[in-house]
C-alpha positions in Angstrom: 69.7 -74.2 -21.5 68.3 -77.0 -19.5 64.8 -75.3 -19.5 65.0 -74.9 -23.2 65.8 -78.6 -23.8 62.9 -79.5 -21.5 60.5 -77.4 -23.5 61.6 -78.9 -26.8 61.2 -82.4 -25.4 57.6 -81.6 -24.2 56.7 -80.2 -27.6 58.0 -83.4 -29.3 56.0 -85.6 -27.0 52.8 -83.6 -27.6 53.2 -83.9 -31.3 53.6 -87.6 -31.0 50.4 -88.0 -29.1 48.3 -86.4 -31.8 45.9 -88.8 -33.6 47.2 -89.9 -37.0 45.0 -89.1 -40.0 42.2 -91.7 -40.4 42.2 -93.4 -43.8 38.8 -93.7 -45.4 37.8 -97.3 -45.8 37.8 -98.4 -49.4 34.3 -99.5 -50.5 34.2 -103.3 -50.8 33.0 -104.9 -53.9 29.4 -106.1 -53.7 29.1 -109.8 -53.2 26.7 -111.5 -55.7 24.1 -113.4 -53.7 23.4 -117.0 -54.8 20.4 -117.3 -52.5 17.1 -117.9 -54.3 14.3 -116.2 -52.5 10.7 -117.6 -52.5 9.7 -114.9 -54.9 12.6 -116.0 -57.3 11.4 -119.6 -57.1 7.8 -118.6 -57.8 8.9 -116.6 -60.9 11.0 -119.4 -62.1 8.2 -121.9 -61.7 5.8 -119.6 -63.5 8.2 -119.3 -66.4 8.7 -123.1 -66.6 4.9 -123.5 -66.5 4.6 -121.0 -69.3 7.0 -123.0 -71.5 5.0 -126.1 -70.8 1.7 -124.3 -71.4 2.9 -123.0 -74.8 3.9 -126.5 -75.8 0.5 -127.8 -74.7 -1.3 -125.3 -76.8 0.9 -126.2 -79.8 0.1 -129.9 -79.3 -3.6 -129.5 -78.9 -4.0 -128.0 -82.3 -2.3 -131.0 -83.9 -4.4 -133.3 -81.8 -7.6 -131.6 -83.1 -6.4 -132.0 -86.7 -5.7 -135.7 -86.1 -9.1 -136.3 -84.4 -10.8 -134.5 -87.3 -9.7 -137.2 -89.6 -11.6 -139.7 -87.5 -14.7 -137.9 -86.4 -16.7 -134.7 -86.8 -14.9 -131.3 -86.3 -17.1 -130.5 -83.3 -16.3 -133.8 -81.6 -12.7 -133.5 -82.5 -12.5 -130.1 -80.8 -14.2 -131.5 -77.7 -11.9 -134.5 -77.4 -8.8 -132.4 -78.1 -9.9 -130.0 -75.3 -10.1 -133.0 -72.9 -6.6 -134.1 -73.9 -5.5 -130.6 -72.9 -7.4 -130.1 -69.7 -7.2 -133.6 -68.2 -3.4 -133.8 -68.5 -2.9 -130.5 -66.6 -1.0 -131.0 -63.4 0.1 -134.5 -64.5 3.4 -135.8 -66.0 1.5 -136.2 -69.4 1.0 -133.9 -72.4 -2.0 -133.8 -74.8 -0.2 -136.0 -77.3 0.0 -138.8 -74.7 -3.7 -139.0 -74.1 -4.5 -138.4 -77.8 -2.2 -141.3 -78.9 -4.1 -143.7 -76.8 -7.5 -142.5 -78.0 -6.4 -142.8 -81.6 -4.8 -146.2 -81.2 -7.8 -147.6 -79.2 -10.8 -146.2 -81.1 -9.5 -144.1 -84.0 -10.9 -146.8 -86.3 -14.3 -146.5 -84.7 -14.7 -142.7 -85.1 -13.6 -142.2 -81.5 -17.0 -143.4 -80.4 -17.9 -143.2 -76.7 -20.1 -146.3 -76.8 -17.8 -148.7 -78.6 -17.1 -151.9 -76.6 -14.2 -154.2 -77.5 -14.4 -157.9 -77.8 -12.8 -158.1 -74.3 -15.2 -155.6 -72.9 -13.1 -152.4 -72.8 -15.2 -149.3 -72.8 -15.2 -145.7 -74.0 -12.9 -143.7 -76.2 -9.9 -144.7 -74.1 -11.1 -148.3 -73.7 -11.0 -148.9 -70.0 -11.8 -152.4 -68.7 -14.7 -152.3 -66.2 -12.5 -153.5 -63.3 -9.9 -150.9 -64.1 -12.5 -148.1 -64.3 -13.8 -149.2 -60.9 -10.3 -149.2 -59.4 -10.1 -145.5 -60.2 -13.5 -144.7 -58.8 -15.7 -144.8 -61.9 -18.5 -147.1 -63.0 -18.5 -148.9 -66.3 -21.4 -146.6 -67.3 -19.2 -143.6 -66.6 -16.9 -144.6 -69.5 -19.6 -143.4 -72.0 -18.9 -139.9 -70.6 -15.9 -138.6 -72.5 -14.7 -136.4 -69.6 -14.8 -139.2 -67.0 -13.3 -141.7 -69.4 -10.4 -139.3 -70.0 -9.9 -138.9 -66.3 -9.8 -142.6 -65.8 -7.4 -143.0 -68.7 -5.0 -140.5 -67.2 -5.1 -142.3 -63.8 -4.6 -145.7 -65.5 -1.7 -144.4 -67.5 -0.2 -142.9 -64.3 -0.5 -146.3 -62.6 1.3 -148.0 -65.5 3.9 -145.3 -65.4 4.7 -146.2 -61.8 4.9 -149.9 -62.8 7.2 -149.0 -65.6 9.5 -147.1 -63.3 8.9 -143.8 -65.1 9.3 -145.1 -68.7 6.4 -143.6 -70.6 6.8 -145.7 -73.7 6.6 -148.9 -71.6 3.7 -147.4 -69.6 1.7 -147.0 -72.8 2.4 -150.6 -73.8 1.3 -151.8 -70.4 -1.9 -149.7 -70.9 -2.8 -152.3 -73.6 -1.4 -155.3 -71.8 1.2 -157.9 -72.8 2.3 -160.1 -75.7 1.9 -159.7 -79.5 -1.3 -157.6 -79.1 0.6 -155.0 -77.0 3.4 -155.0 -79.6 0.9 -154.3 -82.4 -0.7 -151.6 -80.2 2.7 -149.8 -79.8 3.1 -149.8 -83.6 -0.2 -148.0 -83.9 0.9 -145.6 -81.1 4.2 -144.8 -82.9 2.4 -144.3 -86.2 -0.1 -141.9 -84.6 2.7 -140.0 -83.0 4.6 -139.6 -86.2 1.4 -138.2 -87.9 0.8 -135.7 -85.1 4.4 -134.6 -85.0 4.3 -134.1 -88.8 1.1 -132.0 -88.3 2.9 -130.0 -85.6 5.8 -129.3 -87.9 3.5 -128.2 -90.7 1.7 -125.8 -88.4 5.0 -124.4 -87.0 6.3 -123.9 -90.5 3.1 -122.2 -91.6 3.1 -119.8 -88.6 6.8 -118.9 -89.3 6.0 -118.2 -93.0 3.0 -116.0 -92.0 5.1 -114.1 -89.5 7.7 -113.4 -92.2 5.1 -112.0 -94.5 4.7 -115.0 -96.7 1.6 -117.0 -97.3 1.3 -120.7 -98.0 -1.0 -121.7 -100.9 
């Protein structure tokens, strides 16, 4: 009897030493990563640039139309193209450079050789000392491309002085006092005209896409 009890006890001990069944680990829910890779950033930057580029293309058409009312179609296209290219990589849009040109020399057919009573030069009317401060000679202001570049640099300088306020920067581009106030009235008038042209073009495109045609 004692031997039988001993055998039963050994069998029970052996059963207790067996490894218990291993439970399969339940798959954990995937964690959504919030890390933005360099590739993600590059794609986002390209998309943002694409939005800005589309707006630039929309604006330059309205700029060309506004310039055409002041000068020949060919010159209007050339100057509109400068408003597009010379503002690339800057805080400014084509409208910003076009507004200044129209306010400064729109009444003089956007001439490259017009000289103001104070001695300002070119389509964007840079004073000789301001042109020199940006690395250009007064004679360079008769070159539309160089004059546009100098105007962008001058506006950027004024933007820094105005603590990032673009409206005030444009006023400082002209100067101070009543003359600058009158200048800003011209700027706002020009802007309203170009925005109206932009709206007309947008509406025309929308109607054409919907199968309708404007008269």
